[in-house]
N, C-alpha and C positions, 0 to 999 in steps of 0.2 A: 300169064308169066310175068308181064310187065309190071301188073298190080303188086305181085309178090315182091319183086325187085325194089319197087317204090316203097312198100311197107317196110322192107328191111332197111332200106337207106334212112326212112324217117326214124326208125328205132335206133338206127347207129348214131345218127345226129343228136337225139335225145339223150342218149347215155353219154356221149362227148360232151353235151353241154351240162349234164349232172355233174360231171367229174371236174369241169372247169369251176362251177360253183363251189364245189367242196374244196378245192384248191386255191381259194382266196378271192372269190368273187371275179375270177376272169383275169385279174391282173398276172403279170409275169411271176415266174417263180422268183427271179431275183429281187422284185420289188416286194414280193410277199415275205422273203427271207429277211429284208431289211426291216419290215414293220414288225416282225416278230421280235427282232433286237429293240426296236424303238419303245415298245411297252416295258422293257427291262432296264433302259438306260438310266432313268432316274432311282430305280432300285438297287442299282449297283452302287451309286453314289451314296444312297441313304444306309446301305448296308456298312459301308466303310465308316460313316459318321458313327452310326451305333456302335460298330466295333471298338472305336476309339473311346466313346463315352463309357463303356463297359471297362476299358481298361483303365481309365481314371478313377473309377470307382472301385477297383477291385482291392481287397484288403488280405487276399489270400491268393492262392492259384487259381480258384474259380472267379471267373467274371460273371458279375451279377447279369441276369438276362434283361436286355434291353428292348423295349417295344417300341415300333413306330406304326404309324397309319398310312395306307396308300391315300394318295391325292383325292380319289374318288371313294373307294371302299377298301376293306381288308385291312389285314395286318402283316407285320414283318417282325420276327423275334429272332434276335442275335445273342447268342450264348456260347460258353467255352471255356478254355482255360488259357492262363498265360505263364510261361515258365519263368523261373528266376534265373537272372544271368548276371553277367560281369557289367558295373556300371549301369546305363541305360539300355544295354542290349537285351531285347525280349524277344520270345517266340509267341505268338498268339495263334492258338488252333481253335476256330470258331464254326459254329453250325448258323445257318441262315435259313429260316423257315417261313415260307410264304402261305398265307392262307386267305384265299378269294381275294388276291391283291390287285388292285387296279389304280394306275395313275392317270392323270390327265395327259392324253397322248395325242397329237396331231400328225399327219403324215407329210406335211411338206418340209423340205429340207431347212427352211427358216423359221420353223415353229409354227407355220401357218396351215392352211389347208383343213381338210376335213378331219374331225375328231375320231379316232380308232377306240372301239371298245375291246380292249384286250384284258383279260383276267388271267392271273397266274396263281397255282396252287402247288402244294408239294404232291408228287405223284402218288404216294401212299402215306400211311400214318407214320412210317418209320423213317422216310428219306427226307433230307433235307441238303441244302448246298454246302458245301465245305469250303470255309474261307480261313486261308493261312497267311499270317502277317509277320514277316520279319522286320523288327525295329533295330535300326542302327544309327542312332540319331546323328547328324541331321536328315538321314535318308531312310526310306522303308522301301520294301518290296512286298509282293504278295501274290496270290493266286486265288481265283474263285472257280470253282468246278462242280458240276453235278447237273441234275435234271430238274425242271419242273413242268407241270402240266398246263397248257394254255387253252383257253375258251374264249369264245365271244366272235369276233369277226373273223380270227384265224383259230385253227384247232390243232391239237396234238402235242406230243412231247418236244421240249425245247432243252438242248444240251449246252451248257455254257463251259467254255474252256479259255478262261481269262488270265492275263498277267498284269500286275500292277506294279508300276514304279513311281515314287514321288519323294518329296520332302515332309519332315515333320519339325514342328518348333514347341518352344514351351507354351503351354495354355496359360502360365502366369508369368511372374517376373523371373528371369533366369532359366536354366534349364533343370528344372525338376522333374519329378515323377508325372506331372500332369502334362500330356502332350496332345497336340492337335494337328491336323493336316495343314499345310501351307495352301491357301486357296491357289486354284487353278495350276497346280504343280504335279498332279498325279496323272501319268499317261497310262491308259488302259488298253490293252490291244489283246488280239486273240480270237476266236471263234465263236459264234452262237449259231448252232445247227438245229433245224427243223425238217419237217417233211418238205418244205418249200425250198430248201438250199441250205447253204452255208454262207453266213454274213461275216465279212471281215471287219473286225471292230479295230478302230484306232481313233480314241478320243482322248482329251484332255479335261480332267474336272477338278 
């Protein structure tokens, strides 16, 4: 009987160890949730920049598709439409599609620490993130919502629910139709949720 209990205890420990490895290599859920966001931090900033690049190139309601590369591999595509409005006031309705996208990410709070291998992809052939931007120069607000699939050091679906608010300025002389973000003025807040938990985002880019 003792041997039977011993075998059962050993099996239970083995199962718990396997579950721990599947949930982020044994790190806490809070830390894994933070890391799931870290792999997307640069992507959010890049999506905004590509959205404005498309806006500046638009000659009609359709925004020309803009492509960007991940630091390490993969691509990001931003496309959509811009509404005609009064003066410089415009609404952009964009899609952001990640394909095997990976940036250079380190897990240290100061940008140091070990490098993480985090790859993001669209969940299906149809799904993409939705990015809506309201331009009211000299300010702009927006949202970025939807889900992506994460693989590598962490795995599973990651759902973004982010709000953005910042400042814009002319990309040339005077306040014309060419706009760009004011550096370090865009505050991004909200949540990034995965199987590891929910990470509260509050950064300025």
